[in-house]
C-alpha positions as CSV (number, residue, x, y, z in Angstrom):
1,M,95.8,78.6,92.3
2,G,94.3,75.6,94.1
3,D,93.3,73.8,97.2
4,F,96.6,73.3,99.1
5,N,95.3,72.0,102.4
6,Y,97.9,73.8,104.6
7,N,95.8,75.1,107.4
8,E,99.0,75.7,109.4
9,I,99.9,78.6,107.1
10,D,98.6,82.1,107.9
11,Y,99.6,84.4,105.0
12,N,97.8,87.3,106.6
13,R,100.2,87.1,109.6
14,C,103.2,85.6,107.7
15,Q,103.2,82.7,110.1
16,V,103.3,78.9,110.0
17,Q,102.1,77.0,113.0
18,A,104.3,73.9,112.4
19,S,107.9,72.8,112.7
20,N,110.4,74.1,110.2
21,N,110.8,70.7,108.6
22,C,107.1,70.0,107.9
23,K,105.6,70.3,104.4
24,A,103.5,73.4,105.2
25,H,106.6,75.3,106.4
26,K,108.6,74.2,103.4
27,F,105.8,75.3,101.1
28,Y,105.4,78.7,102.8
29,T,109.2,79.3,102.7
30,T,109.3,78.4,99.0
31,T,106.5,80.8,98.1
32,Q,108.3,83.6,100.0
33,D,111.7,82.7,98.4
34,I,110.3,83.1,94.9
35,F,108.4,86.3,95.9
36,L,104.9,84.9,95.3
37,L,101.9,87.0,96.6
38,Q,99.0,85.1,98.0
39,H,95.7,86.9,97.4
40,V,93.1,84.9,99.3
41,R,92.5,86.6,102.7
42,Q,89.3,85.2,104.0
43,P,88.4,81.6,105.0
44,T,87.7,79.4,102.1
45,R,86.8,76.2,104.0
46,I,83.8,76.5,106.3
47,R,82.4,73.4,107.9
48,E,80.1,73.3,110.9
49,G,81.9,72.0,114.0
50,T,85.4,73.0,112.7
51,Q,87.5,76.2,112.6
52,E,87.2,78.1,109.4
53,S,90.5,78.1,107.4
54,V,92.1,79.4,104.3
55,L,93.1,76.3,102.3
56,D,92.6,77.7,98.8
57,Y,95.3,80.1,97.4
58,I,95.8,82.3,94.4
59,F,99.4,83.2,93.8
60,T,100.9,85.8,91.5
61,N,104.2,87.4,91.2
62,E,102.7,90.9,91.0
63,E,100.2,92.5,93.3
64,M,97.9,94.1,90.7
65,L,97.2,91.0,88.6
66,I,94.1,90.0,90.6
67,E,91.1,92.2,90.9
68,N,87.5,91.8,92.2
69,L,88.1,88.6,94.2
70,R,84.7,87.3,95.4
71,Y,84.0,84.5,97.9
72,D,80.8,82.9,96.6
73,A,78.6,80.1,97.9
74,P,80.1,76.5,97.6
75,L,79.1,74.3,94.7
76,G,77.0,71.3,95.6
77,K,77.9,69.8,98.9
78,S,81.4,71.2,99.0
79,D,82.6,72.9,102.2
80,H,84.9,75.2,100.2
81,V,83.7,78.6,99.0
82,T,83.8,79.3,95.3
83,L,86.4,81.9,94.4
84,V,85.8,84.2,91.4
85,W,88.2,86.9,90.3
86,D,89.5,89.0,87.4
87,Y,93.0,88.2,86.2
88,I,94.6,91.2,84.6
89,T,96.5,90.3,81.5
90,E,97.0,93.7,80.0
91,A,96.8,97.3,81.2
92,D,96.1,100.6,79.5
93,V,99.4,102.5,79.6
94,Q,99.6,106.1,78.4
95,Y,103.1,107.3,77.3
96,S,103.9,111.0,77.2
């Protein structure tokens, strides 16, 4: 997880608006090559006068590890929302 600052990447559309040899494209390709799932779907950086963007990512290697992702108000004077989520570390499994 973190603030990666790759506004060229759109994980919702599986696209990178940059050349194949730029850092953003290499980063995106690497995350796909190692089968990481990116869970943040809504804009995380909102600043008046600029386009909203998803710059903060939460990656896992399994879809069901993140639950209840919330986009809360920024802290202090930050222009990034605060992300809060539940990380699932164990599950109730019933064996027959």
